[in-house]
C-alpha positions in Angstrom: -22.7 26.3 -16.4 -19.2 25.2 -15.4 -16.8 24.6 -18.2 -13.3 23.2 -18.0 -10.9 23.2 -20.9 -7.3 21.8 -21.2 -4.6 23.0 -23.6 -0.9 22.6 -24.0 -0.5 18.9 -25.0 1.7 17.7 -27.7 4.6 15.5 -28.8 7.8 15.7 -26.9 11.0 13.6 -26.7 11.8 11.8 -23.5 13.5 14.1 -21.0 11.6 17.1 -22.3 9.0 19.3 -20.7 5.5 20.5 -21.4 3.1 22.8 -19.5 -0.6 22.0 -19.5 -3.1 24.7 -18.8 -6.7 24.3 -17.6 -9.1 27.2 -18.0 -12.3 27.0 -15.9 -15.4 29.2 -15.9 -19.0 29.3 -14.8 -18.6 28.6 -11.1 -16.8 29.5 -7.9 -13.7 27.9 -9.4 -11.3 29.8 -7.2 -13.0 28.2 -4.2 -12.7 24.6 -5.4 -9.9 22.1 -5.4 -8.7 21.1 -8.8 -7.0 18.0 -10.1 -5.2 16.5 -13.1 -5.8 12.9 -14.2 -4.6 10.9 -17.1 -5.7 7.9 -19.1 -3.7 5.6 -21.4 -5.2 3.3 -24.0 -6.5 0.2 -22.2 -6.0 1.6 -18.8 -8.3 3.3 -16.2 -8.1 7.0 -15.6 -5.6 7.7 -12.9 -4.8 10.5 -10.5 -1.8 12.7 -11.3 -1.9 15.8 -9.1 -4.3 17.9 -7.1 -4.3 21.4 -5.6 -6.3 23.1 -2.9 -8.4 26.2 -3.6 -5.6 28.5 -2.3 -2.8 26.6 -3.8 -1.2 26.0 -0.4 -1.7 22.2 -0.5 -0.6 20.0 -3.4 -0.7 16.2 -3.9 1.0 14.0 -6.4 1.0 10.5 -7.6 4.2 8.7 -6.7 4.9 8.2 -10.4 5.2 11.9 -11.1 6.5 13.2 -7.8 9.6 15.4 -8.2 8.9 15.8 -12.0 5.5 17.4 -12.2 4.3 20.6 -10.5 0.7 21.7 -10.2 -0.1 25.4 -9.6 -3.0 27.7 -10.0 -3.8 31.4 -10.7 -7.2 32.2 -9.2 -7.3 35.6 -10.8 -7.2 33.9 -14.2 -9.3 30.8 -13.1 -6.5 28.7 -14.5 -4.6 25.6 -13.2 -1.3 24.5 -14.6 0.6 21.3 -14.7 4.3 21.7 -15.4 5.8 18.4 -16.6 9.5 17.9 -16.6 11.8 14.9 -17.3 9.0 13.3 -19.3 9.1 9.6 -19.9 7.4 7.5 -22.5 5.1 6.0 -19.8 3.7 9.5 -19.3 2.0 9.3 -22.7 -1.7 9.6 -22.1 -4.7 11.9 -22.5 -4.5 14.4 -19.6 -7.7 15.7 -18.0 -8.4 18.6 -15.7 -11.2 18.4 -13.2 -12.9 20.6 -10.6 -14.3 19.3 -7.3 -17.2 20.7 -5.3 -16.6 18.1 -2.6 -15.6 20.6 0.1 -12.4 18.7 0.7 -9.2 20.8 0.8 -8.0 18.7 -2.1 -8.7 15.2 -3.2 -7.1 12.4 -5.2 -10.4 10.5 -5.5 -11.7 10.5 -9.1 -15.3 10.2 -7.9 -15.0 13.4 -5.9 -14.6 15.5 -9.1 -17.7 17.0 -10.7 -16.6 18.8 -13.8 -14.2 17.5 -16.4 -12.5 18.9 -19.5 -12.3 17.1 -22.9 -8.6 16.2 -22.3 -5.4 17.0 -24.1 -3.0 14.4 -25.6 0.5 14.2 -24.4 2.9 11.9 -26.3 6.4 11.2 -25.2 8.7 9.6 -27.7 11.7 7.5 -26.7 
């Protein structure tokens, strides 16, 4: 059974940094694209970043481009999201997800099959 678990969230001041980790197990994780999404209270879950199985292709939402970096270590079945220059509007629950879609990488939430429980990121002004 595939399991996905996020860690690394917390409280940080605006302009600060956090690194989220996503540990996955139970499937051919190293062959699947992975993604990060986030959800704020009262808003729909939105795409943040995605990475191909090899790590050679990455995609970002415009709102985080240049500030966030997604990466992966397939030997550890772990995906990371380095978040720099954080803003109060980045406050959300961040979710990691794995996709069996067969795409190189995808920004479409419906293409993701396995989700973690989420980790809270709070950015104070």
